[in-house]
C-alpha positions as CSV (number, residue, x, y, z in Angstrom):
1,M,22.7,-8.4,17.2
2,S,20.5,-5.1,16.2
3,K,21.3,-1.4,15.5
4,Q,20.7,0.6,18.8
5,I,18.2,3.4,17.6
6,A,19.8,6.6,18.1
7,T,18.4,8.9,15.6
8,F,15.1,10.2,13.8
9,D,16.0,8.7,10.7
10,D,17.1,5.4,12.5
11,L,13.6,5.1,14.0
12,R,12.0,6.2,10.6
13,D,14.1,3.3,9.1
14,A,12.7,0.8,11.3
15,V,9.0,2.1,10.8
16,M,9.8,1.9,6.9
17,A,11.2,-1.9,7.4
18,Y,8.0,-3.4,9.1
19,R,5.9,-0.9,6.9
20,L,6.7,-2.4,3.7
21,P,5.7,-6.0,4.4
22,R,2.9,-5.2,6.1
23,V,1.7,-3.1,2.5
24,L,2.1,-5.9,0.6
25,I,0.8,-9.3,2.5
26,A,-2.4,-6.5,3.0
27,A,-2.4,-6.8,-1.1
28,F,-2.0,-9.6,-2.0
29,E,-4.3,-11.1,1.0
30,L,-6.8,-8.3,-0.4
31,D,-5.3,-10.1,-4.0
32,L,-5.1,-6.6,-5.3
33,F,-3.1,-6.6,-7.9
34,T,-5.2,-9.4,-10.3
35,A,-8.7,-7.0,-9.3
36,I,-6.9,-4.7,-10.9
37,G,-5.7,-6.6,-13.6
38,T,-4.9,-4.9,-16.9
39,D,-7.9,-1.6,-15.9
40,V,-8.3,1.8,-14.9
41,W,-10.0,2.0,-12.2
42,T,-10.9,4.7,-9.2
43,I,-10.6,4.1,-5.8
44,P,-14.6,4.0,-5.4
45,D,-15.2,1.7,-8.0
46,L,-12.1,-0.3,-7.1
47,A,-13.4,-0.4,-3.4
48,R,-17.5,-1.5,-4.7
49,E,-15.5,-4.2,-6.6
50,M,-13.2,-5.6,-4.4
51,K,-15.9,-5.1,-1.1
52,V,-13.9,-3.1,0.5
53,S,-13.9,0.0,2.6
54,E,-12.6,2.7,-0.3
55,R,-10.9,4.5,1.8
56,G,-8.6,1.4,3.4
57,L,-8.3,1.2,-0.2
58,A,-6.7,4.5,-0.8
59,I,-4.1,4.7,2.0
60,L,-3.3,0.9,0.8
61,C,-2.6,2.4,-2.3
62,R,-1.4,5.3,-1.3
63,N,1.8,3.4,0.7
64,L,2.4,0.9,-2.1
65,A,2.5,4.3,-4.6
66,M,5.0,5.7,-2.0
67,A,7.2,2.2,-1.7
68,G,7.1,2.0,-5.3
69,V,5.8,-1.0,-5.8
70,S,3.8,0.3,-8.8
71,N,2.1,3.9,-10.0
72,F,-1.1,3.8,-7.6
73,G,-1.4,7.7,-9.0
74,W,-3.9,7.1,-11.6
75,A,-6.3,5.3,-8.9
76,M,-6.5,8.1,-7.0
77,K,-9.8,10.1,-8.3
């Protein structure tokens, strides 16, 4: 039986429960963690290296940081 969404907090929790797996899947599909390795990157440099959209990569890294997956704050230049 699924829990009924009765409040805004319930809605936010439901959205977040779906969002984190999608963010992780996107990072794995792009092989983001391998690309980062142990180096320090700026978003523009990493996007160029990975041949992906700078804006999209920034959004993905920001979502990973908000989820507490890793500290991507260093790359937000």
